[in-house]
C-alpha positions, 0 to 999 in steps of 0.5 A, spaced: 203 837 127 196 837 124 190 836 127 190 828 127 197 828 130 194 830 136 189 825 137 193 820 136 197 822 140 193 823 145 190 816 144 197 813 147 196 817 153 192 811 158 194 813 165 194 821 165 187 824 163 189 831 165 195 830 159 190 826 155 185 833 155 191 837 154 192 834 147 185 834 145 184 841 147 190 843 143 187 839 137 181 843 138 185 850 137 188 847 130 185 849 124 183 843 120 185 842 112 180 845 107 177 841 102 175 846 097 178 846 090 176 852 085 168 849 083 167 848 075 165 854 072 158 856 069 156 849 072 148 848 072 145 844 078 142 837 076 137 837 082 130 840 082 126 842 088 118 841 088 114 845 092 110 839 095 102 838 094 100 839 102 104 846 103 098 851 104 099 859 105 101 857 112 107 854 114 109 847 114 117 844 116 121 840 119 120 833 113 122 826 116 120 820 113 119 814 117 120 808 113 117 803 117 116 795 114 108 797 113 108 803 110 112 810 108 110 815 112 112 823 112 112 826 118 112 834 118 110 840 123 104 844 121 100 849 125 095 846 130 088 846 127 082 849 130 079 843 130 084 839 134 084 845 139 077 844 140 077 838 144 083 840 149 081 842 155 087 847 156 087 853 152 095 857 151 095 864 149 101 866 144 103 871 139 106 866 135 103 860 131 102 853 135 104 847 131 103 840 132 106 834 129 102 830 122 103 824 119 101 822 111 102 817 106 108 818 102 109 817 094 116 816 092 114 815 084 110 822 084 113 825 090 106 827 092 103 827 099 097 825 102 092 829 106 096 830 113 092 827 119 094 830 127 098 825 131 094 823 137 094 826 144 100 821 146 105 826 141 100 832 140 098 837 146 096 844 147 104 846 146 108 846 140 110 839 138 115 838 132 119 837 129 121 830 130 125 823 129 125 816 129 130 811 132 128 805 128 133 800 132 129 801 139 122 804 136 123 811 140 120 817 136 123 823 139 121 830 138 120 837 140 115 840 145 115 847 149 114 846 156 111 850 161 117 853 163 119 860 162 126 862 160 129 869 160 125 875 157 119 870 158 121 866 152 118 859 153 122 853 154 123 847 149 125 841 150 125 833 147 120 828 149 120 821 147 115 815 147 115 808 144 112 808 136 108 803 138 104 806 144 103 812 141 095 811 141 096 809 149 101 812 153 104 820 153 110 822 151 115 823 157 121 829 157 128 826 156 133 826 162 138 831 157 133 836 159 136 842 162 131 847 166 132 855 164 135 853 157 132 850 150 133 843 148 130 842 141 131 839 134 132 832 135 136 827 130 137 820 131 144 816 128 141 809 129 148 806 127 152 809 132 147 810 137 147 817 138 142 823 139 143 830 136 140 836 138 141 844 138 141 847 145 143 854 148 145 851 154 151 854 157 158 852 156 157 852 148 160 858 143 154 863 143 147 862 141 144 855 139 149 850 138 149 843 136 150 837 141 150 829 141 149 823 146 150 817 146 144 813 147 144 806 151 141 800 151 136 802 156 134 808 152 138 812 158 143 817 155 150 819 156 153 827 157 151 831 152 158 833 147 158 839 143 160 838 136 165 843 137 168 849 133 168 847 126 160 847 127 158 851 132 158 859 131 156 865 136 150 865 132 145 859 132 145 852 129 139 848 128 136 843 125 141 837 125 140 831 120 145 825 121 146 821 115 150 814 115 154 816 121 160 821 119 155 826 114 152 831 118 147 836 115 144 843 119 142 850 118 147 856 120 145 863 121 149 868 118 151 875 120 145 878 116 141 873 119 139 868 113 139 861 115 143 857 110 144 849 109 151 846 111 154 839 110 159 837 115 164 831 114 166 828 120 174 828 120 176 825 128 172 826 134 169 833 134 172 835 128 169 837 121 170 839 114 164 844 113 161 846 106 155 850 104 150 846 100 150 850 093 144 852 089 138 850 089 139 847 096 140 854 099 136 860 096 136 868 098 132 866 104 132 861 110 133 854 108 133 849 113 131 842 116 134 837 110 132 830 109 135 824 105 132 817 104 136 811 107 137 809 100 139 816 096 132 817 092 130 822 094 130 828 100 126 834 103 128 841 105 124 846 109 125 854 106 121 860 106 123 862 098 119 866 093 114 863 089 112 859 095 105 857 097 106 860 104 111 862 110 115 855 110 114 851 105 116 843 104 120 842 098 122 834 095 127 833 091 130 826 087 137 825 088 140 826 082 147 827 082 152 828 075 158 824 075 164 827 072 172 826 072 178 830 071 184 829 067 190 826 071 198 826 069 203 821 072 210 821 070 213 813 070 221 811 069 221 806 063 226 801 068 221 801 073 214 799 075 209 805 076 205 804 083 200 810 085 196 808 091 194 814 095 194 819 089 190 814 085 186 817 079 179 817 084 182 823 088 182 829 084 175 827 082 172 826 089 175 834 090 172 836 085 165 832 085 165 835 093 166 842 090 161 842 085 156 837 089 157 836 097 152 831 096 156 826 092 161 825 097 155 821 101 156 815 096 161 810 094 164 811 087 168 805 083 173 806 077 172 802 071 177 802 066 175 804 059 181 804 054 188 800 056 195 803 055 198 802 048 206 801 051 206 796 056 201 793 061 196 796 067 192 794 073 187 799 075 184 798 082 176 801 083 179 805 088 183 809 082 189 806 085 194 803 080 200 799 077 203 801 070 209 798 067 212 800 060 215 796 055 216 801 049 222 805 053 223 809 047 215 811 047 215 818 051 208 818 052 203 812 054 195 814 056 189 810 058 182 812 060 177 810 065 170 811 067 167 813 074 162 808 075 156 809 081 149 807 083 147 814 080 150 813 073 156 813 069 161 819 068 164 820 061 171 817 060 177 820 063 183 821 060 190 819 064 197 821 061 203 817 063 209 821 062 216 818 060 221 821 066 227 824 063 234 826 066 238 832 064 246 831 064 247 834 071 242 829 074 247 823 071 252 821 077 259 824 075 262 818 072 257 818 067 256 825 065 262 825 060 260 819 057 254 821 053 257 826 048 256 827 041 259 823 035 260 827 029 260 824 022 264 826 015 259 831 010 254 826 006 257 819 010 254 815 015 261 811 017 263 813 025 270 817 024 276 813 028 277 820 033 270 818 036 271 811 038 273 812 045 266 815 046 263 810 042 266 805 046 264 809 053 257 809 051 257 801 050 261 801 057 257 805 061 250 801 058 254 795 060 255 796 067 248 799 068 243 795 065 237 799 068 239 804 064 235 806 057 238 810 052 236 813 046 240 814 040 238 819 035 242 822 029 240 828 024 243 832 019 245 839 018 242 844 012 247 841 006 
């Protein structure tokens, strides 16, 4: 039994919650199938990271694009300005920098950002504020803020706050009910479609360090019970900065054994089971990489990094979404008497696997198959999802073929060839009554007349073909060296 089997079996148990939970716990302990095949050798990345013009010698991080009806704003976290701090009545002493949330107009054509403006006091405070996320369905603005509470070892507790975005000039943000005294709750990420709020927390019951969780968002902006995202994602180290794309794709950063932050993509399988993949270069470099964001249309994205040759400690980087579309050749075997029906193992299957291995971001968008070159010895119906039907009408031709292209919003692949190889049956695979039928028939030297001694063998072949009309027999003749 595999992971899916346990979850499906548990769904049939309706009157015994204890037994149902037992099967769910078993499913959590099972390893999940690996999605990775060998990557292409010496493949260059098709993405180019651009250090944004608003970076300074200090840290800028946590970019989020608020795509509102009126304008598109880049929201990010930046060191609290002295000018802004002068107007605050309270002061906070800290050995580390204190950050606030800023917003600025974003030019998507040039990947440039106008000068940032700090948010008003409904969002920013004397404490640290940011990073943030916005719920377009309810217009709620969620962000991290350091509270006045202390954790162990004199560490400041971080909590989640929210405010209606239309009221940021009039009201003050409020703490969320999911905050837990003595533990940090931070880095919000909204999934508008399935109405969930993802976050990171070191609360009890996790796998160690900071773990990723989600809570359901109810219509009145209240929340369900926090759910840990499970062992595929969470480790004894820290998992932080989640970002959700289209419900089933979760980006986040995980701390390695060496203490480096690596960007990862997790694809949901079922419940809280995920296929996890490290993002390749240039998204992961020699230093810390975190807080990735992609816009709704997959046109461009952002990440934060302290990689070499930047302008400061942590810098914001932008990139255009430019995946490379490639396909792999396929080979199928057909019987001349039957229609070849290929459904679940269509031509797109190994293409998707290879694309995902080379560039995990290719899993985020839909691809369609189009016939490029038709078959020569039959008929084919090729569907856009890669499944197809093939019927041969020249059974003595051993090989047929066709070509297709992969089409997507981000371009097309080169033609991909598919070989259709005629199946053969060895003598020992024939039914016993036919194994003694197809025997050699000889001629005299320099003569093409059949010998009467072999008439019985000729009649036996004719009888076998008459009794088995679906049988396809190839008759061939040859001479010796004389």
